N, C-alpha and C positions, 0 to 999 in steps of 0.2 A: 505492502501499500503505498500511495505517497503521500509527502509532506503537505500535500495539497490534502488528502482524504480526511473527513470525518471518520471516526468511529462510531462501530455499532456500539450505543449501548441497552443493553438488557439489562433489567430491574430484576438485581441479583432475588432469588425462591418465588418473584410474581409471577414468571411464566414460563412456560416450559415451550421447547420446540413442537411444534404440531406433526403431527401423521403427516407430513405434504407425501405425494407420488412425484416419481423422480421428475417429471417435468415442473410440476410446479413448483419445485424445492431449486431447479434450476430456473424460474424465471423469478421466484421471489430474491435470489441472490443476482440477479442481473438487475434486478430493478433499483435492492439497494444498493450495490455498487454506482449505482447513476445517482442514487439519493447522495450518497458518501462525497462524490466528487463534485457534488453542487450542483447538478442539472437539475431544473425544475420540471416534474410531473404532470402531468393534467390527464385528463377523462380520456380511456374509457382506462388506466391503468391506478390513476390514485385520483382523489377528491377531499379539497381541504373541507374541514369538520369545524370551524369557528364554537360547534356546542359542548368540544370538549376545551379549548381556550385556544391563546394564540400560536401561531405556527403550526396547530395538529392538524393531523389530515391524515387518510385511512389509503391505503393497497388492494387492488383489488386481486386476486388469484384465483382462475380459475379451476378447479380440478378435474379428475376425470367424473369424479360422482359429490362435491360439493363444491361454494365457491366459500372462499376462504377472507378476511378480513384482518390486516396488519394495521392495528394503529398505532402513528408513529409522533412524534413531533420532531422536529430542526431546533434544534438548539445550537448557540455558535461555538459550544463543543464538542456536539455529539449529535448524531441522530438517534434519537430516545425510540426506545419501541417499547409501546405501553401497552400494546395487549393483543393476542390474536385469537380469532372465535370464527366459529363458522354463521355462514350467511344464510337466515333460515327465515326473515322475515323481510317486507319491503323496508322498513324502517330502524333505526339502529335501537335497541331496547339500552331504557335509561339505565338499567343497571349498569351497563358497556360502559357508558358516556360518563355516568357519576365515577366508576372505577376508573378511568381512562383523567378522566380528572386534576382526580385524586391522587394518578401516579404524578401525574405532571407537577403538579403543585409540590407537591412531597421533594422532588427532584431539585426544581428550581429554589424551593426553602434552605434546601442542604447547600447552596450557593453552586451547584453546578452550571448556570445559568451560563 
């Protein structure tokens, strides 16, 4: 990774790696590397999630049998992975939004922004 790339920050103990297929894992890795390099992603791959907080977004990863959402925040020091869930409804559940909001608030409160 070059010095220009931001690291990924997985919040310890909060998020587990999902059971992606090989193809979905490759797609997620490619998109996350694009974010680390400073590229802005838009639809259909990513969309802004202001309901979570400033600079928060979701990646959309289509797998063979499910659709995944990787919620993340673009922070000055890292790309922070906030949650990974399967897409089951049209609207993001409020429990997911609240969990992500709390996680990024804690990250920022600890002075990582």
